[in-house]
N, C-alpha and C positions, 0 to 999 in steps of 0.2 A: 371549598373542597381542596384538599391537598393535591397538588399537581403530581402526577405519576412520572416516574423516570422512564427513560427510553427502554431500559431492560424490563421494567414491569409491563410496559405496553407490548414489547415483543413477546414476553412470556404469555400474555393473554392471547395474542394472535397464534402463537405456537400451540397453546392448549386447544384453541378452537380448531386449528388445522388438524391436530392429532385426533380430534373428535369427529373429523370428517368434513369440516367446513373448508371447501376448496377456495372460496373467496378470501378467507383469512390468509392462506398461503400466498395467494396472488398479491395481496397487499404487502406481504413481506418481500416478494420478488420486486414489486414496484419500488419499495423503499430502498432496497439494497442493490438493484441491478446496475445502477450507475457506479456505485462504489466498487462493486465486484469487477466491472469492466475496467475501471481505472487501475485496480490492483493488477489485473491480468495484463494490462498494457505495459507493465514494468517487466513482464516476462516474455510476452509474445508481440511481434511487430505487426502482423497482418490483422487489420480490423475485422475481416471476415472470420478469421480463426478465433479472434477474441470473442466474437459473438457466439460462435459454435461452442467454444469451451465454457463460456458463461452459462449457456443454455444447458449444457451437459452437467455442469456443477449444480445448477438449481434442480435438475431432475434427480441427481444423486441425493441432494439434500432432502427432497420431497420423499424419496423412497426410504431414506434413513431416519426420517422425522420420528417414527414411533420409538426409536432408540434414544432420542434426545431427552436427557433428564434434567437439563437446566443447570448442570454443575458449572458451566461457563456461560457467558453471554451468548445469545443466539448468533450474533454477527461474528464472534471469534470462532465459533464452531463452523459457520458458513465460510469464513475466510480460509480455514484449514482445508475444508473440502475443495474450495476453489484452487488453492495452491497445489494440492495433491493432484487434482484433475489436470491442471496445466502441466505439471511435471510428467504425469503419465502420458499425456497427449504428445508432448515434445519427445519423450523417450520413444514412443511408438513411431515417431517420424524420423528418429535418428538424429535429433537436434538437442542442443542444450538451451536452457532459458537465456533469453537475451533481453536487454533493457531497451525499451523504446527511447530514442534520443529526444523526441519532441515532447518535452514536459510542459513547455510554456504554452498554455492555451488561454482562452478568453477569461478564464477565472483564475489565472495565475497559479495553476497547480504545479509548483516547482519546489525544490528543496529550500527556497526562500533565502538563499545566500545573498541574493542581490539586495534584500531588505536591509543588510548591514551597511550598505553604502548610502550616504545622504543623497536624497533625490532633489537636485536643484533644477530638474527639468531642462537640462542643457544637452546639446548633442554629445558632449564629452561624457556626461554622467550616464546617458542612455547607452552609449557604447560600452562603458565600463560594466554596467549592469548586465548587458547581454553577454559580454565576455565571461563574467563570473558565472552566470547561469550555464553557459556552454561548458565551462571548465568543470562545474559541478556535475553536469550530465555525463561528461566524458569520464570523470573520476568514478562515478557510481557505476557506469557501464563496465568499467574495468574490474570491478570488485568480484570476488568469488560469489557464487550463487547464494550461499547461506548469509554472507554479510550483506549482500544487496537486498535480499528479502527482509532481513531484520531492520535495516535502515529505512527501507520503504514503508514497512508497517509502522515504524516509530515516527518518522519525520513527515511522511506524506499522508498516512492514514490516522495518525494520532493515537495509536493503541498504547496502552500501558505495558510495562515490562511483563506483568503477570499475563496480560492478554496475548502478548507476542509469544510468551512461553507456551501457552495453550495452543496457539495456532501452529507454531513450529515444533511442538512436541519435544521440548528440551528444557533443562533447568533454567531458572531465572539468571543464575550466574553465567551461563553460556550466552544468554541473550545480551546481558550487559557487556560481556567480552566482545561479542560480535559487533554490537553497536559502537563500542569504543574503538575497535580496530577499523571499522568503516569510517568513523569520523576522523580518525588520525590519517587515514589514506586520503580522504577528501581534503583535509586541512593541508596536507603536504603539497597537494596540487594548487590549492588556493593561495597559500601564503605569499608566493612571489607576486601574484596578481593584486592581492590586497595591499601589499606594500607599496605598489605603484600609485595607489589612490589614497595613501595615508591611512590605511586601515589594517595595519599589520597585527591582527589579533586572531585568536583561534576561532574557527568556524563552529 
């Protein structure tokens, strides 16, 4: 039997949920709750707020599910709802989206700039890696909201340009421009540090 793609599996669960199968939507929540929380953590610092906004996003998705037509992948549709929910929440609180600085967790969820440095497992290399990760985090944190969202979706969530276009509701050309500008800004911060470890190349 031919193995089905993630999108096909999601489509099946969506169809079941639209037909009234609540367990099918619960499975979608279980599948994507961690990814949504990780995405929201780029915009909101407080873990309790992240949990609340994620829950609200899933509620909105459930209510809007009858209008989902499958023109985009379910998770890109869900990401768009999550981002808009976060923006609305922060606007209601009189705050702007902020990027959580602590990217480096047990699973290495970072921009992976440190991976460009040879790992010789020495104290010096470990220090260099941490400095690079810290510099990347600070550079991303300083980006304008639209650039930060674009680079997060591309580099951390692995979405395609087409998917990011759908999530951010803008042309693909705009997505490419935002990602290019984000990478250039990060590279500007990284080059001096990379040069000190013999890796003076573009991030």
